[in-house]
N, C-alpha and C positions, 0 to 999 in steps of 0.2 A: 264150049262155054256153058256154065251153069246158069241158064236163063232165069229159072225160078229163084235161084240164090241172089242174082243181081237185083231182081225185083224186090225181094225181101229186104236186102240191104238198102235199096233206095227208100223203101217205105220206112224202115227203122230210122234212118238218118233224117228223113223229112219230118217224122214225128218228133225227133229230138230237137229239131229247129222250130217246132210248133207251127208248122206250115200245113195247110190243107192241100189236097191234090190240086184243087183249083188255083191256089196261090203259086204252087210250084209250076204248074202249067203256064200261068201268066208270065212268070219270070223267065221261062225258057221258050215261050212262044208255042206251046203245045196245049191241046184241049184236055179237059178233065178226063175224058174217056181214054185218051192216049196215055196219060199218066197211070190210069187204072190198069190198062193193058200191060204197061211196063211192069208195074208192081205185081201183077198176077202171073207174069211170065208168058203172056199170050203173044207179046211182040218184043223182039229184042231191039233195044235202042242202039242206034249207030254209035260208033266211038265218039263222034262229034257231040252227040246228045249226051252221052255219058260224061264227057268232059264238061259240058254246060251244067249238068246236074251237079257234078262234083264241085264246081265253082260256087254255085248257089248254096249248096249245103255245107260248103267249107270242109270237104272230105277228100282225101286222096283218091284219084281214079282207081288205083290198085285196090283200095279198100272196097269200092263198089263192085269191082270185077272179081273180088275174092282171091286176088293174087298176092302172094307174100314172097318176098325175096329177102335174103339176108343182105346186110349192108354191102358186103363184098360183091355179091352177084349184081345188085342194083347198079353199082358203080361201073360194072363191066359192060352195061348196055347203053347205047345211045338211044334217043327217043325213037328213032326209026327201027332200030334193032329190037327194042322192047315191044313195039307194036307188032313187028313181024313174029316175034316169039309168042306173043299172046294169040295171034292168028293161027300159028302153027299148032299151039296146044289146043286151041278150040277145035281145029280140024281133026286133030288126033283123037280128041274126046268123042267127036261126032262119029268117027270111024269105029272107035271102040264100042260105042253105044249101039251101033248097028249090028254088031256081031253077037 
């Protein structure tokens, strides 16, 4: 998973909504420092936190994750299968980055 990319997209969408880091943090129950860590790629938000952020920022979870699927592929995945596929790809990337 592209941690820095996720943070960058959170930051971009937060700014589009004219929210400060503190305001976003208050809306999802996280500190300003934690939002900063997410945006800087120092900490990876859990899928649950990413979902909360996506709801507040009114953006698709896949957009925050940087995942793009064609319409046909997306319809072939159930929610559980999509999460499993994202986890598999993240693990694959971690393994490839280690080589």
